[in-house]
N, C-alpha and C positions, 0 to 999 in steps of 0.2 A: 502491498501498500503506500500512498505515497505521503506527504510530511499535506498537511492541510489545515486551509485559516476558515471560516464559514462566521455568520453571523444569522441570527433568528430574524433579526430586523430589518436585511435589505438581501438580495439574490448579488449573486456575482455581476459587476457593471451594471446593476441594478442602481436606481435611484435612492440615496440615502431618503430615507422620514425626516418629517421635518423638524421632528422631536429631537435629535441628534445633530442638529442646527441650530445656530446663531438666532431662528429665524421661531426657537422654538423652545424647551428645556436644555438646550444646548450640551444633552446629558449621554456620555459616552453610551455608542450601541454592548450589548454585551454579543462575546466572541466567542468563540470554540475552537478546539483547535486538536485535531489526533497524528497517532504516525510519527512522531517525531520518531528522529533519526537516534541509531543506537548509541550509547555517550554520552546522550545530551547531559547537560549537569545546571543548564539554567539558561531562560529566554530573553531579549531585548524584541520589546515591540518598536514600531516605528509609522506614527502615523502621516504621513505627509501632503502635501499637494505641488502635481510640477507644472500646475496651470495658472500659477499666478503671476501680476493678477490680472492677465486677461489672457485666457486661451488659441488666441487668435497669435499673440506674440509675450508669449509663457518672457519672463523677467528673472525669475524665484523659484527657488523649492522649498516652499510654505510649510514649516513640524509644524502637527497640532498636539504630538502627542509623544511623550519616550519613556518609554516602564523599561527595566533593566533587571536582571539576574530579575526572575521570575521563578519559583523554584520548578527542576525537572520534572513533580512531581501535579504539576498544574493545568490541569488542561481545559481550563475558562476564565473568563471573568465577568464580573455579570454587569449588568446595563445601567446604567450611572454609579460605574465604579470613583467613586473619592476615595481618599487616599487611606482610610479607613476600613476599606470595603478590599485591599490590595491584600496578595497572603504575606504572610510573613516572610520577611527579607526582601520583597521587592523597592527598589528604588525606584523616585522619579528624577530623568530630567528636565531643562528647558525647552520650555516650547518657541515656534518664534512670535511668540505675545509675551516673551520675561516671563514667566509664569508653568509653576509645574501642573499635573493636571488636562485634563481634557478638551480643548479648546475649538470644538465643532466647525465643520464649515459655513464658511460666510463668503460665500466670492462675492469682488465684484460686480463683475461681469461675465457673463457666459455661463455655458456649463462646466465644471471642473472636477477633473478625476480625482480620488482621494485614495492612497495606499494604505492600508493596511497591509503592511509586514512584520512578520514574528523569526525571528533568530531565532537557532537551538545553535546554542553553542555549549563550547565543549568543556567550559571553565566557569566561576563564579566571580565573575569582576569584583576588584576590588572598588571600596566607595570611589565613586567619582566627582561628588561633590555638585550635586544639581548641574550633571554637563549638558550642553547645548547635540547636537547630531549631529555636529563634526567630529564631538572629541568622543561621545558615544559610538562613532564609525569606523574613530581611530583603534579605540580601546577594544571591540570587536575582531581587528585583522588578525586574522591567524586565526580565529574560533568558531568560524562558519562553519558550521557540520550543514546544516540544511536553511532552504530560507520555503516558508510559504507565506503568500501573497493572497489576499479578497482588496478586490477596486469595487467602489461606490463613488453615486454621482451626484449633483447634486450644482442646481441652478438657483438664483434668488425669488424666488419672487416676489415681482414687481409691484 
């Protein structure tokens, strides 16, 4: 079986419901995963938008959520996961809104894609003290055993 990431909130390539965006509750979607590679010691989650600010002329990769050191025994995150709901040992990074936690889709123009990327790592990372996406990716280098991806889309209602 392949390492997979899913959400009961939306289908792959489907529209992310408003409750998970800035036009709703800005609550993280529930996520589930299975069939992690053998030797997985922890997971890291990065949710980002490669279409910012305009899908016709993207200029930046906007990070919406960063988690790392999710225990290898974990297979899900609940909807609206706050820091207190995260599995013990899980650490948070800084999203591009300069805060920890989930920052839902809020595209200024057009339909954007939101990549939910779960990495299976062969280590538990040291405490990176609220890393940025770039810092987390650097720390993961050479430790990624596999990646599962789920893409959803969002276009702000006018």
